Structures are given as C-alpha cells and as structure tokens.
C-alpha positions as CSV (number, residue, x, y, z in Angstrom):
1,M,48.7,-76.3,10.2
2,N,46.3,-73.5,9.4
3,E,47.7,-71.1,11.9
4,D,47.7,-67.4,11.1
5,A,50.5,-66.1,9.0
6,R,51.8,-62.8,7.5
7,L,52.6,-62.9,3.7
8,V,54.5,-60.1,2.0
9,V,54.7,-60.3,-1.8
10,W,56.4,-58.1,-4.3
11,V,54.8,-58.5,-7.8
12,R,56.9,-57.6,-10.9
13,G,55.6,-56.9,-14.4
14,R,53.0,-54.6,-15.9
15,V,51.0,-54.4,-12.7
16,Q,50.3,-50.7,-12.3
17,Q,47.6,-48.7,-14.0
18,V,45.7,-51.9,-14.8
19,G,43.4,-52.3,-11.8
20,F,45.8,-54.8,-10.2
21,R,45.4,-53.5,-6.6
22,W,41.6,-53.4,-6.9
23,F,41.4,-56.9,-8.2
24,T,43.9,-58.1,-5.5
25,R,41.7,-56.6,-2.8
26,A,38.6,-58.1,-4.3
27,H,40.2,-61.5,-4.5
28,A,41.5,-61.3,-0.9
29,L,37.9,-60.4,0.2
30,E,36.6,-63.3,-1.8
31,I,39.0,-65.7,-0.2
32,G,38.0,-64.3,3.2
33,S,39.6,-63.9,6.6
34,L,42.5,-61.8,5.2
35,T,43.5,-58.4,6.2
36,G,46.3,-56.2,4.8
37,F,46.8,-54.0,1.7
38,A,48.1,-53.7,-1.8
39,L,50.4,-50.8,-2.6
40,N,52.0,-49.4,-5.8
41,L,55.8,-49.0,-5.3
42,D,57.9,-46.3,-7.1
43,D,59.8,-48.9,-9.0
44,G,56.7,-50.3,-10.8
45,R,56.1,-53.3,-8.5
46,V,53.0,-53.8,-6.3
47,Q,53.5,-54.9,-2.7
48,V,50.9,-57.0,-1.2
49,V,50.7,-57.7,2.5
50,A,48.1,-60.2,3.8
51,E,47.5,-61.6,7.2
52,G,45.2,-64.4,8.1
53,P,44.9,-68.2,8.0
54,R,48.1,-69.6,6.3
55,E,45.9,-71.6,3.8
56,N,44.1,-68.4,2.7
57,C,47.4,-66.6,2.3
58,H,48.6,-69.4,0.1
59,R,45.5,-69.1,-2.0
60,L,46.1,-65.4,-2.5
61,L,49.8,-66.1,-3.4
62,D,48.8,-68.8,-5.9
63,W,46.4,-66.3,-7.6
64,L,49.1,-63.6,-7.7
65,A,51.6,-66.0,-9.3
66,T,49.3,-67.7,-11.8
67,G,49.0,-64.7,-14.1
68,D,45.2,-64.8,-13.8
69,T,45.5,-61.2,-12.8
70,P,45.1,-57.8,-14.6
71,G,48.2,-56.7,-16.5
72,Q,51.1,-59.1,-16.8
73,V,52.9,-60.7,-13.8
74,D,56.5,-61.4,-14.6
75,G,57.4,-62.8,-11.2
76,V,56.7,-62.7,-7.5
77,T,58.9,-62.6,-4.4
78,E,57.5,-63.7,-1.1
79,I,58.4,-63.6,2.5
80,W,56.5,-65.4,5.3
81,D,56.4,-64.0,8.8
82,T,54.3,-64.0,12.0
83,P,51.2,-61.7,11.9
84,R,51.7,-58.2,13.3
85,G,48.0,-57.2,13.3
86,G,46.6,-53.7,13.2
87,Y,44.9,-53.9,9.8
88,E,41.2,-53.1,9.4
89,G,40.0,-55.2,6.4
90,F,42.0,-55.2,3.2
91,A,43.0,-51.8,1.8
92,I,44.3,-50.3,-1.4
93,R,47.1,-47.9,-0.6
C-alpha cells in the first residue's frame, strides 16, 4: 500500500509572504523521501507538488490541511496521480 504517488495540492488562504513555501519545503524534507516543489500562484494560492511514498505524501497533506502552518490556511484541494519523476529534491519556486 505504500507505493509511490504524486500529490498535487492547491492551498487557499493567507499563504503568501508568510514563509509558507519555506516551511512546506522544510516539512517535506523532515518527512523524508519526498521530491517536488512549492510555488506561489498569481491568484494568491500556493501549489505544492510532492512525489514519494504514498504514506509520506499523506503526512505532508495532513500537515498542510491542519493549519499548523505559517499564515492561515482556509482550504486545500488535492489531486492524486502516478509519479512523473524528474525532481531533484524539494524546491521552492
């Protein structure tokens, strides 16, 4: 059940200009075995893409949705997919 997965999350709320991407990267690295990125979108959301063990992706998603993040998360939208690869570590874009 712990096969690799691709998680794409769009985080809504006050999540830009508060260190959200930096903390997301730090948390992904703390969880371990995740690659991907966190990116500010023009509409004020942050997009997070993570690939790695499904359980680790779930841990990152749980953290993003709990509100134990910088700023204020009003909601998250997620899509699960198969990994595409091509990421070196976890980046801030």
